C-alpha positions as CSV (number, residue, x, y, z in Angstrom):
1,M,0.0,0.0,0.0
2,S,1.4,3.4,-1.1
3,H,1.1,6.5,1.1
4,P,2.0,9.4,-1.1
5,I,1.8,13.1,0.0
6,V,-1.4,14.4,-1.5
7,H,-1.8,17.9,-0.1
8,I,0.4,20.5,1.7
9,E,-1.2,23.1,3.8
10,L,0.7,26.4,4.5
11,S,-0.4,28.9,7.3
12,A,-1.2,32.4,6.0
13,N,-2.3,35.7,7.6
14,N,-4.4,36.3,4.5
15,H,-5.0,33.2,2.3
16,K,-5.7,35.5,-0.8
17,D,-2.4,37.4,-0.3
18,S,-0.5,34.2,0.0
19,A,-2.2,32.8,-3.1
20,K,-1.2,35.9,-5.0
21,F,2.5,35.6,-3.9
22,Y,2.8,32.0,-5.0
23,S,0.9,32.5,-8.2
24,D,3.0,35.5,-9.1
25,V,6.3,33.8,-8.2
26,F,5.8,30.2,-9.3
27,G,2.8,30.5,-11.6
28,W,0.8,28.1,-9.5
29,E,-2.9,27.9,-10.3
30,M,-5.3,29.0,-7.5
31,T,-9.0,28.1,-6.7
32,D,-10.7,30.2,-4.0
33,F,-13.3,28.6,-1.8
34,S,-14.7,31.8,-0.1
35,E,-17.4,29.7,1.7
36,M,-14.5,27.9,3.5
37,D,-12.3,30.9,3.7
38,Y,-9.6,28.8,2.0
39,T,-7.6,28.9,-1.2
40,V,-6.1,25.8,-2.8
41,F,-3.2,25.6,-5.3
42,S,-2.0,23.3,-7.9
43,S,1.8,23.2,-8.3
44,G,1.8,21.3,-11.5
45,E,0.0,18.4,-13.2
46,G,0.7,15.2,-11.3
47,K,2.4,17.1,-8.5
48,P,1.1,17.6,-4.9
49,G,-0.9,20.6,-4.4
50,G,-2.2,22.3,-1.3
51,G,-3.9,25.1,0.4
52,F,-3.6,28.2,2.7
53,S,-5.0,27.9,6.2
54,N,-5.5,31.2,8.1
55,V,-3.2,31.8,11.1
56,Q,-5.0,31.4,14.4
57,E,-4.6,29.8,17.8
58,G,-3.2,26.3,17.2
59,N,-2.1,27.2,13.7
60,P,0.6,29.8,14.1
61,A,2.6,31.4,11.3
62,G,5.1,29.1,9.8
63,T,2.9,26.0,10.3
64,T,3.0,23.5,7.4
65,V,0.8,20.3,7.6
66,I,1.5,17.5,5.1
67,Y,-1.5,15.3,4.2
68,I,-0.7,11.7,3.5
69,H,-3.0,9.4,1.5
70,T,-4.5,6.3,3.2
71,D,-7.1,3.9,2.2
72,N,-7.6,2.8,5.8
73,I,-7.9,5.6,8.4
74,E,-8.3,3.1,11.3
75,G,-5.4,1.0,10.3
76,S,-3.1,4.0,9.8
77,V,-4.2,5.5,13.2
78,A,-3.4,2.1,15.0
79,K,0.1,2.2,13.4
80,I,0.7,5.8,14.3
81,D,-0.4,5.1,17.9
82,A,1.7,1.9,18.1
83,N,4.8,3.9,16.9
84,G,4.6,6.8,19.3
85,G,2.4,9.2,17.4
86,T,-0.4,11.2,19.0
87,M,-3.9,11.7,17.6
88,L,-5.0,15.4,17.5
89,G,-8.7,15.6,17.7
90,E,-11.3,13.5,15.8
91,A,-11.6,12.4,12.2
92,M,-13.3,15.1,10.0
93,D,-15.3,14.6,6.9
94,I,-14.8,17.2,4.2
95,P,-17.7,17.1,1.7
96,G,-16.5,16.2,-1.7
97,V,-12.9,15.7,-0.5
98,G,-12.8,12.9,2.0
99,T,-11.9,12.1,5.6
100,M,-8.9,13.7,7.3
101,F,-7.4,12.9,10.8
102,H,-4.7,15.1,12.2
103,F,-1.8,13.6,14.2
104,A,1.6,14.4,15.5
105,D,4.7,12.3,14.9
106,P,6.9,11.4,17.9
107,V,8.8,14.7,17.5
108,G,5.7,16.8,17.4
109,N,5.4,17.6,13.7
110,R,1.8,18.0,12.9
111,M,0.5,15.9,9.9
112,S,-2.7,14.6,8.6
113,L,-4.1,11.5,7.0
114,L,-6.5,11.9,4.1
115,K,-8.8,9.2,2.7
116,P,-10.3,10.6,-0.5
117,V,-14.1,10.5,-0.8
118,E,-14.0,8.1,-3.8
119,E,-12.5,5.4,-1.5
120,S,-14.8,6.2,1.4
121,A,-17.7,4.0,0.1
């Protein structure tokens, strides 16, 4: 079973300003989701994309969260726990995207599992 990086989330004081910076500098394509106060980017065909999450308590400036694909949230959570990781909150369903689950590795790096919606059935 492969567990590729599928999404990278960068903290931003203003997600629209950050989107403009990365678009202007690297030519990344942006999609704004105003209803979620979130902007996603595509860094190139077949390459991981990501999004900009607003700076807030628990998500300070400089925070990067890497999302790792899984087809089995429960199995991955069990392995994370057995190997010294820590679960951060509960699993969250994102309509049209899938299920995500934040965790910290043994050093404290915040990461997330992502089970895409097309595999949730």
